[in-house]
C-alpha positions in Angstrom: 64.0 -7.1 32.8 64.5 -9.7 35.5 67.7 -9.9 37.6 68.7 -13.1 39.2 71.5 -13.2 41.9 73.0 -16.6 42.5 75.6 -18.2 44.8 74.8 -21.8 43.7 74.3 -23.3 40.3 70.5 -23.8 40.5 67.3 -21.9 41.3 63.6 -22.3 41.3 63.4 -26.0 42.4 66.1 -27.3 40.2 66.8 -25.1 37.2 70.5 -25.6 36.6 73.3 -24.3 34.5 71.8 -20.9 33.5 75.2 -19.4 34.3 77.2 -21.7 32.1 74.6 -22.0 29.3 73.9 -18.2 28.9 72.7 -16.9 25.5 74.5 -13.6 25.1 76.1 -10.8 27.0 73.8 -7.8 26.7 74.3 -7.3 23.0 78.0 -8.1 22.9 79.0 -10.5 20.1 82.0 -12.0 18.4 85.5 -11.6 20.0 84.2 -9.3 22.7 81.6 -11.9 23.7 84.3 -14.6 24.0 86.6 -12.3 25.9 84.0 -11.4 28.5 82.8 -15.0 28.9 86.4 -16.2 29.4 86.7 -13.7 32.3 83.8 -15.4 34.1 84.5 -18.5 36.2 82.2 -21.4 37.0 79.8 -21.1 40.0 81.3 -22.4 43.2 79.2 -21.9 46.3 82.4 -21.7 48.4 84.3 -19.0 46.5 82.6 -16.1 48.2 81.3 -14.7 44.9 77.9 -13.8 43.7 76.8 -14.2 40.1 74.3 -11.9 38.5 72.1 -12.8 35.4 69.5 -10.9 33.6 66.5 -12.2 31.7 64.5 -10.2 29.2 61.2 -11.2 30.8 59.8 -13.3 33.6 58.7 -15.9 31.0 62.3 -16.2 29.8 63.3 -16.9 33.4 60.7 -19.7 33.6 61.5 -21.1 30.1 65.1 -21.6 31.2 64.0 -24.9 32.8 63.1 -26.3 29.4 65.4 -24.4 26.9 68.7 -22.9 27.8 70.2 -19.6 26.5 67.8 -17.0 27.8 70.2 -15.6 30.5 72.8 -12.8 30.1 75.8 -12.8 32.4 76.4 -9.3 33.8 78.6 -9.7 36.9 80.6 -12.1 39.1 82.4 -11.0 42.1 82.6 -10.4 45.9 80.9 -7.0 46.1 79.8 -5.0 47.9 77.0 -4.3 45.3 74.4 -1.6 45.2 71.5 -1.9 42.9 69.5 1.3 42.0 66.1 1.0 40.4 64.5 3.7 38.3 60.7 4.1 38.3 
């Protein structure tokens, strides 16, 4: 899994709108998917928030340039954040 943390609406030399054109929400579907996505706001670099996306693989991250919908929104907020990695 690949985690991407953004504070602007682009990455990797011009890939845009991964946040707004996400594919799913970590297995959440239907009404729960719509409810969670409505809670998220558009990316604004001046709002003091970070946005976190996950991709199932590094190739999904790179394919986002050509086809949208590989990203999963997981968080948007001001933090502080702590990320723990398991080996």
